[in-house]
C-alpha positions in Angstrom: 0.0 0.2 0.3 1.6 3.3 -0.9 2.4 6.2 1.5 -0.4 9.1 1.1 2.0 12.4 1.7 0.5 14.2 4.5 0.0 18.0 4.2 -0.2 20.3 6.5 -1.5 23.7 7.6 1.2 25.5 9.9 0.9 29.7 11.9 3.9 31.5 12.3 4.6 34.3 14.7 7.4 36.6 14.5 10.0 36.6 16.7 10.4 39.7 16.5 7.0 41.1 16.2 4.3 39.1 18.3 1.6 40.5 16.0 3.0 39.4 13.4 1.7 35.9 11.7 2.1 34.0 8.6 -0.6 31.4 7.7 0.9 28.3 5.2 0.2 24.8 3.3 3.1 22.5 3.3 4.1 19.1 3.3 7.8 19.5 5.0 6.5 21.9 8.3 10.5 22.3 9.6 11.7 22.9 5.9 9.3 25.0 5.4 10.1 27.2 8.3 14.0 27.1 8.1 12.7 28.0 4.2 11.0 31.0 6.2 14.2 31.9 8.4 16.4 31.9 6.0 14.5 34.9 3.4 14.1 32.6 0.9 9.7 34.0 1.3 9.6 37.2 -0.2 6.5 37.6 2.2 7.9 36.7 5.2 12.2 37.8 4.6 11.5 41.2 6.9 9.9 39.7 9.0 12.0 36.8 10.6 13.0 34.8 12.6 10.2 32.5 13.3 8.6 30.4 15.4 5.8 27.6 14.9 2.9 28.3 16.9 1.2 25.4 15.6 0.8 22.7 13.0 -2.5 20.7 11.8 -2.0 17.3 9.4 -4.3 16.7 7.5 -4.5 13.5 4.7 -7.2 15.3 2.3 -5.2 18.0 0.2 -8.2 19.9 -0.6 -9.4 19.8 2.6 -5.8 21.3 4.1 -5.8 24.1 1.4 -10.0 24.9 2.6 -8.7 25.3 6.2 -5.9 27.5 5.3 -8.1 30.2 3.5 -10.2 29.8 6.0 -7.8 30.8 8.6 -6.7 33.8 6.2 -10.8 35.4 6.1 -11.5 37.7 9.2 -13.8 34.4 11.1 -10.7 32.6 10.3 -7.8 35.2 12.3 -10.1 35.1 15.3 -10.6 31.7 15.8 -6.8 30.9 15.0 -6.6 33.8 18.0 -8.8 31.8 19.9 -7.6 28.9 19.8 -3.9 29.1 19.2 
């Protein structure tokens, strides 16, 4: 039986400015966090270094993508503030 790829939605927090957060989707959280901290992402380069607040694993890529999009909405950001 083939191993299914994992899909993670993650939330990062800037260690310089704790009001700055970044929400993303990846299959390798540690590699993606390293990329953010090495300034290889244009969206996060100027606000690093970053720390991982939470990562959630999904088996279905489309569900993960929908949850990431939700977290980037106003109600999703409010949800994240309350729960993470």
